[in-house]
N, C-alpha and C positions, 0 to 999 in steps of 0.2 A: 646757339642756344643762349638764353638771356642771363643777365646778371640781376639779382634781386637783393635789395637792401632791406634788412629786417632788424627790428629791435627785439632781441630775444637773448636767452642764455644759450651760448653756443653748444654747451654740453647736451642740450635737448633738441638740437637740430638733427633731423634724420637725413644724413647725406652719406655717400660712399666714403668720403674722407673728411676729417675735421682737422683743421690746421692749428697746431700749437705754436704760439709765439716764443720760440726757443732761444736760449742763450747758446753761446759757442760750445760750452761743455755739455749741453743737453741735460742740464740738471733741473731738478724740481724747482720751478720759479714761484712767483706769487701772482696775484691777480688772476687773469684768465688762465695762465699756465697752471696755477695752483688748482683751479677748478677742474681743469682737464685731467691733471694727475689724480686728483681725488676721485673723480667719477670713473676714470679708467682703472684705478687700483694703483696706489703709489708704488708699492714694492715691485709689482710685475712690470709696470711701465719704466721704472728706474733701471731695473735689470736689463730691459730691452735697449734702453738708451746707452747704458754702460757698455753693452756688447758692440754698439756702433762706434763709440768713442767721442769724437768731436765733429762739429759741422761749422764751416766757415760762413761769415756774413754773406748774404746774397744767395746762399745755397739751401737745399732742403733734403731731408732724409725721411724714411718712413718706418713705422713700427706697426704692429698689430693694434687694432682698436680696443682690445680687452673689454672693459665694462661700458664703453661708450656705444651709442647707437650708430656705429660706423664700421666699415671694414678696416680702414687704416687711419692712423694718426700721422699726419705729415708735419714734421718739425721744421719750420722755416725760420731762419735766423735773419732778422732785420738788422740794419745798421744802428750804431749809437750816433745820435745827432750831436754835432759839435757846433758848426756854424753854417752848414749848408754848402760850404765850398770845398768839401773833402770827399766828394763822390757819393754822398749819402743817398741822393735820389737814384742814382744808377744802381746802387746796392739794394735799395728798397724795391725798385722795379724787378731786379733780378730775383729777389726772394719770392715775389708773387709768381713770376714766370717759372721759376724752378719748381715751386709747389704744384702749379697747374700742370706743367709738363710731366712731373712725376706721377701725378694722379692719373693722367691719361695713360701713361706707361703701365700703370697697375690695373688698367681696365675700368677705372672709375668713370661714372657718368655725371657725378655731382660732387661738389666740394664746398665746404663752409670755411670762410676766413674770418678771423677777428681783424681789427684795424692794426696791422703790424707796426711795430716800433713806436706807437703813440703813447705807450705807458712808461715803463722804466727806461726805455731807450731815448726818451725826451724829444721825439720827433714832433714838431708843431702839428696839432691835430688838423688844422685846415690844409696844410701841405700834405700830411699823410693821407687824408681823405682824397685830395685831388689826385695824388699818385695812384692810389688804389682804384678809384673809379676809372681813371684813364687806362691803366695797364690791363685791368680786367675787361673793360669794354672792348679794347683792341683785340684781346685774345679770343673772346667768345664769338667775335665776328668770323674768325677763321676756323674755329674748332667746336666740335659738338661736346660742350661741357656746360653744365648748369652750375653757376657760381653764386653762392650766398655770401654777401658781405654782412656780417653780423655785428651790430653795435649794441652795447648794453646801457651805457650812460646817456643821459638826456642831451648833454652838450654835443656828443658825437652824432646823435640821431638828428638833432636840429641842424647841424652842419650838413649832414647828408641830404636833408630836404632842400637846402639851398643849392646844392650842387647836383642833385638828382631829383628833378621836379616830380611833384605829386606823390612822394612816398608818404603813405598814411601813418599817422601817429595815433595809436589806440589808447593812449593814456593822457589824461588831462593833467599836465605837469603842474599847473598852478594849484589844482586841487590836491594833488599828492604832496606838494610842498607845504600845504597847510596841515597835512596829517602825516608827518614823517614816520616811516616804517622802522620797526626794530628788526634786527637780524633774527631769523628763526630757523634753526636747523631742523631737518625732518625728524631727527631723533629726539627733539625736545618735546614732542607730544605723542600721545598714544591713541587719542580718539579725535573725532571731528570737532567736538566741542572744545577739547583742549587746544586744538590748533588755533582757535581764535581767542582763547582766554587771556592772552597777554594784552589784548586791547582794552580790557576793562580797566577803568581808572581806580576803582575801589570796590569793596565788597557790595556796597549798596547798588552800584551799577550792574554788578553781576546778577543780582536778584531782579532788578528792574532796568534793563537796558533802555537808554534814551536814544534820541535821534542822532546824537553825536557818535554814539557807539556804532550804530548801523552805518553811518557815513564812513567810519574807519574800516569796517568790514568790507564795504563796497570798494573803498580805495585800494585795499589789498588785493581784492579779486580782480579789479580792473588792471592792476599792475602785473598780474601773473602772466608769463609768456603764453601766447596762444597761437594756434595755426589759423591764418586767415584764408579766404577763398583762393587767392593766387597760390599760396603755399600748398594748399590741398590739391589744387589742379596739377601743379608741377609734380607733386608726389605721386599722383595717380598715373600721370604720363610716364614718369620714371619707372614705376612698377611694371608698366606694360612693356618697357624695353624698346620704345620706338623714339624716333627723332621728333622734336616739337613740330617741325614742318609736316611730317606725316600725320601727326595727331590732329592738328587744327585743319589740315587739308581734308582728311577723311571725314571730319565732323562738318565740313562745308562752311568753314569760317575763313574770312579774309585775313591775310597776313597782317595788314595794318590794324585791323580791329583787334586781333589777338595781341599784338604788340602793345597797343594802347591800354588794353585791360591789364596785361601783365606788368606794365610799368606804372599802374595806378593813375593813368591819365584819363581813364573812362571806367565808369562802373559797369560790371557785367549785368546785362539785362536778362530778362526771362528767356528770350530766344537764344542768346549766346549759351546760357546754361543748359537749356533743353537739348541743344545739339550735342553737347558733350555727354549729357545723360544717356542719349541714344547711342553715341559712339562707344561709351564704356559698357553699355548693356546693363545699366544699374537696375537694381530692384527698387521697390517703392521706398523702403526705409533709407537706402543709400541716397536716392534722389532727393528725398526731403531733407536729409542732412546736408547734401551738397547745396541745395537752394538756401538753406538756413545760413550757411557760411557767407552768403551774399546778402543776408537780411531779407530773404524772400520766402514764400511758402506757396502751397497749392490751395486754390479755392474751389469749392464745389459749385460756385456760381459763375465761373469764368470758362468760356468755351475752350480757350487755349489749354487751360489746366486740365479740363475734363478729357480732352483728346490726348494730351500727354500722358495722363494717368492710364488711359485705356492701352496706349502703346506699351507703357512700362509693365502693366499687369499681364499683358499678352506676349511680352518679350519680343515685340516688333521693334527693330532698331534701324530699319532702312530710312535714311533721311529724306529721300525723295517721296517715299510713300507717306511720311509724316507731313511733308510739304503739301501733297495733294489733298490729304484729309483736312488740313487747315483751310485750304483754298475753297473747299466745299462749304465752309462756314464763313467765307469772305475774309479770312485772315491771311495776310501775305507773310510768308517766311522767306527771307532772303538767304539763298544758299550759294556759296561760291562753287561753281561747277568745276569738276575735274574731267579729264578726258575719258574716265570710266563711265560717265553718264550715258546711257543708251539713247540713241537718237533714231528717229524714223528715217528710213531710206527714201530718197526721192525716186519717183517713178520716171524712167527715161523712155521716150518714144523711139521706136525703130529697132529692128533686130531682136526684139524681145528683151532688151536690156533695161 
């Protein structure tokens, strides 16, 4: 299964396991650890950690997910970076491997990592990113585990793009830099309007918002973590409880095309999406939302879209029937054939065979 690098808040990632960058004493830390503790519930999570005791660098332990959208929180202890010559890389690799192994032992199909040791542990971010991408890539080749590497700050995400080609950046960093955001806790507002009120410069602007105000509003919305098409597709496959190879194979999609789309090397086209719409047996609203994630929609003037809509509305999901319907309108749908495709028997002469 693949590795996906995303820029997001790890506490909002829907995975079976979320990894906490823990210290040896499994105490409430700061940064990412603080966010995880707060979302999970500080008291409950701290009591669970105290019951375990300690965890050595390079190792991992698990607790319940509590308030997080996951079954488990896996506490992985990365090394403190000194000079790179004291076994730091081996310990960092071990921390990732221990966490992934523990996740699979717990029956998890997906896990979300922050960039371990790159904060308080002072591991250089370029080296930390290289180790993470390398060890996770090696692991997922051999094991059925979906791994999210979640980075939040712009420097880490830019670095990931250099090392992991074609990762999409949804945020215009230069634009955001011109409009720095204030920290706003969800408890600091009570209504939708209050949520944006901090962005007014003065009372006059509150009464008559100008273009700069709306630019600040748009900047904040663009910066909010979002689920993109690839994340949505992985979530749907995970919810179905099947391997990725079974999903894209049953949808009639070539492995290489699936890999390029999931690694952001190729945009999902209408045919790619339609195959998965039929595979999942989506209703019309679901299908339109799925298309919208890729920036597409259905047209009443396009033969492909009209035929797809008819199949959706009549709950017809057989890919080869869809292929034949398109062919009657001169539209070619490339389908990766599996051995289950029925074929006509050849007539043999002699002996009635």
